[in-house]
N, C-alpha and C positions, 0 to 999 in steps of 0.2 A: 818479125813484130817483137817477139819476146827478146830478141837481142838489142833492139833500139830502146826499150822499156828498160833494160838492166843498164845501158848507158846512161840513161837519163837519171836513173835513180843514181848511179855512181858519181853523176856529176853534181846532182843535187846535195848529195852526202859530202862532197869536197867543198862545196860552196857553204854549207851548213859549218863545217869545220872551219873555213877561213872567217866566216862572220864571228864564230864563237870566239876565234884567237883574236880578232878586231875588238870585240867586247872586252874581252880581259885586258888588251893593252889600254883600251878607253878607260876601264875602271882603275887601273894602275894610276894613269895620267891624272884622274877625276880625284883619286884620294891625295895625290901628291898637291894638286891645286888646294885642296880644302885644307890640308896641313899648311901650306904655304900662308894662305888666308889667316887660319888659327893665328900663326907666329906674327904675321902682320898686325892683327889687332892686338895681340900682346905688346906688341912694341908700341904701338900708338897709345894703348892704355897707361903703359909705362911712362910715355912722354907726357901724357897728360897729367899723371900723378905728380910727374918732376914740376911740370908748369905750375900746377896749384901750390906745390911746396915752396918754388921760388917766388911767387906772388904773395904767399903768406909770410914770407921771412922779411922781418922790418929792415934787415941790414942790405937788402937787394938794392942795388943803385937804379935810379929812375930810368937810365938807358936800357939796362937789363929787363927791368920791369915792362917797359914799353915794347921790346921785343918780343918776350914771352907772352905778353898779353893779347898780341896780335896772333900769334901761332895757337893759343889753346882754343878758339872757335875751331880753327881748321882742323884740329886734331879732332874735335867733336864729330865734325861733319864727317871728316874721313871713316871714324869709328860707325857711324850711323850707315853709312854707305856701304862699308864693308859686312856690316851685321844683315843688311839687306839681301847681299848678294848670297850670303851663307844661308839665308831663309828662302833663297828664292824668288824674292821679291822685286829684283832690280828691273828695270824697265827694259823691255826688248826695242831693240834699233828697228 
């Protein structure tokens, strides 16, 4: 009986070690994803600022103005969605 209990304790300890290692790997992946999202947000904020600058420039051609004008709301929507993801407010499937 004691031998079986010892084997069970050893197996449980090994499972805990594996679970801890898995959690550490998940934590590293989560941090990488978070960093990636932050960089993506920075990129879209930069794009949005650039679009505003282009639209505010009186020398911008009508063709370029039309193209940029259509992208600006898309950038805003993407930023809102990324912000929701970072705050954990995204809709679950």
